[in-house]
TIVO-646308 format. One line per 2 residues: number of its first residue (from 1); for each residue x negated, y negated, z negated of C-alpha. Coordinates in steps of 0.5 Angstrom, whole numbers, plus 500, padded with zeros to 3 digits. Example, Ala and Ser with C-alpha at 12.3 -4.5 7.8 and 13.67 -1.06 7.14 Angstrom:
<rs>
1> 475,509,484; 473,502,486
</rs>
This chain:
<rs>
1> 500,500,500; 498,492,500
3> 495,492,494; 495,486,489
5> 488,484,490; 486,484,483
7> 483,491,485; 486,495,479
9> 492,498,482; 493,505,483
11> 496,506,490; 500,512,488
13> 504,509,483; 507,503,487
15> 512,507,491; 518,511,490
17> 518,517,495; 525,517,494
19> 526,511,498; 522,514,504
21> 523,518,510; 516,518,513
23> 515,523,519; 521,529,520
25> 523,530,526; 524,524,529
27> 516,521,527; 519,515,525
29> 518,511,518; 524,509,514
31> 524,505,508; 532,506,505
33> 532,500,502; 528,495,503
35> 527,490,497; 525,483,495
37> 517,481,494; 512,477,497
39> 505,477,498; 505,470,499
41> 501,465,496; 500,467,489
43> 506,471,488; 503,477,490
45> 509,482,489; 509,485,495
47> 513,492,494; 515,494,501
49> 508,495,505; 505,501,508
51> 498,500,511; 492,505,513
53> 485,503,516; 482,503,523
55> 474,502,524; 475,495,526
57> 470,489,527; 467,483,531
59> 464,488,535; 470,491,537
61> 472,491,544; 479,487,544
63> 485,491,542; 492,491,540
65> 497,493,534; 504,495,537
67> 510,497,533; 517,497,535
69> 522,496,529; 530,498,530
71> 536,494,530; 533,489,526
73> 538,486,520; 543,491,522
75> 549,488,518; 545,483,514
77> 546,475,514; 539,471,515
79> 537,469,508; 530,466,505
81> 525,470,505; 527,476,510
83> 522,479,514; 521,486,518
85> 514,487,521; 508,489,522
87> 501,486,519; 493,486,519
89> 489,484,514; 483,486,509
91> 488,491,504; 490,487,498
93> 495,480,498; 491,474,499
95> 487,476,507; 492,477,512
97> 496,476,518; 503,478,519
99> 508,478,525; 515,479,522
101> 522,478,524; 526,473,520
103> 531,468,519; 528,463,524
105> 527,456,523; 534,454,519
107> 536,458,514; 543,461,513
109> 545,459,520; 546,466,523
111> 540,466,528; 534,470,527
113> 527,469,530; 520,471,527
115> 516,468,522; 507,468,523
117> 504,467,517; 496,467,515
119> 494,467,509; 486,466,508
121> 486,467,500; 492,465,496
123> 491,457,496; 490,457,504
125> 496,460,508; 500,457,514
127> 506,459,516; 510,459,523
129> 517,460,524; 522,461,531
131> 528,461,534; 529,468,538
133> 535,468,543; 537,476,543
135> 534,478,537; 540,479,534
137> 544,484,535; 538,488,539
139> 538,495,538; 530,494,537
141> 525,489,538; 517,491,540
143> 512,487,536; 505,486,538
145> 498,483,536; 493,482,541
147> 486,481,538; 480,478,541
149> 474,481,536; 468,476,539
151> 473,470,539; 476,473,531
153> 483,471,534; 489,474,534
155> 495,473,539; 503,475,537
157> 508,478,542; 515,480,542
159> 520,483,547; 527,485,545
161> 528,489,552; 523,495,550
163> 518,492,553; 521,490,560
165> 519,483,558; 513,481,553
167> 514,474,550; 508,470,548
169> 509,468,541; 505,461,538
171> 498,459,540; 493,464,538
173> 491,464,531; 484,465,528
175> 483,470,523; 480,470,516
177> 473,472,516; 474,478,511
179> 479,482,517; 473,484,521
181> 467,483,518; 462,488,521
183> 458,487,514; 463,489,509
185> 464,497,511; 471,496,510
187> 475,496,517; 482,493,518
189> 488,495,515; 494,496,519
191> 501,496,516; 509,496,516
193> 511,490,511; 518,488,510
195> 522,484,504; 529,483,503
197> 528,475,500; 534,472,496
199> 539,477,500; 541,485,499
201> 537,491,500; 537,493,508
203> 534,499,511; 528,498,515
205> 525,503,521; 519,503,525
207> 519,507,531; 512,507,531
209> 505,503,529; 499,504,534
211> 492,501,535; 490,501,543
213> 484,499,545; 485,494,551
215> 484,497,558; 480,494,563
217> 483,494,570; 480,499,575
219> 481,501,582; 482,508,582
221> 483,512,589; 490,515,590
223> 491,523,589; 495,523,596
225> 492,518,601; 496,516,607
227> 492,518,613; 491,513,619
229> 488,518,623; 481,518,626
231> 476,512,629; 471,512,633
233> 466,507,633; 461,506,639
235> 456,510,636; 461,516,636
237> 461,516,629; 467,518,626
239> 471,516,620; 477,517,616
241> 482,511,614; 486,512,608
243> 491,507,605; 493,507,599
</rs>
């Protein structure tokens, strides 16, 4: 779990397995009743944040964190502190970047959106909110965080149509130096995060959470080229012409 920065927390005592449905036949991660709690600033009371470590540093190639959340906030009214998404960090509640579906720009207006929060120490926090048409009522929402390790920046994206249209969310964000520090022997924490804020508990399901190295664009030969016959040159050299 996303731990209190004191370093004195035993993570095995920080969750109720009866409130979790991870894996199974569907291969999904579900928190049956997401409650309140937040990592914001000095609160450090986050309850619903599960993570794993990945060996990534500023020396790594560009990569993308991608997750799909199901029916965000079904039958739940937008309220202060409501969140449902993903994050990266150093494992505690003081150094992280989270991209979450949230209540949008204006509270209690029945319009959802996203919130992007970066915390670089409890006293250095930035937050940006966005309204997003189509988020309310969507059967699923894809959330992406694209990382450029060399520049130490992250670019969030989202999609409400299964990835057919992937939309830029704000500008690139400079990450806290602790996240990709090649000298700390810790790697990067990647996780799921959610909170009910001031509202009632709700069910949150993530279809998957994956980390993928960005592929370079490669020109590859077609397995079934179209044969356009034989070309004879003035030197009587023959070659087959193929067009993909």
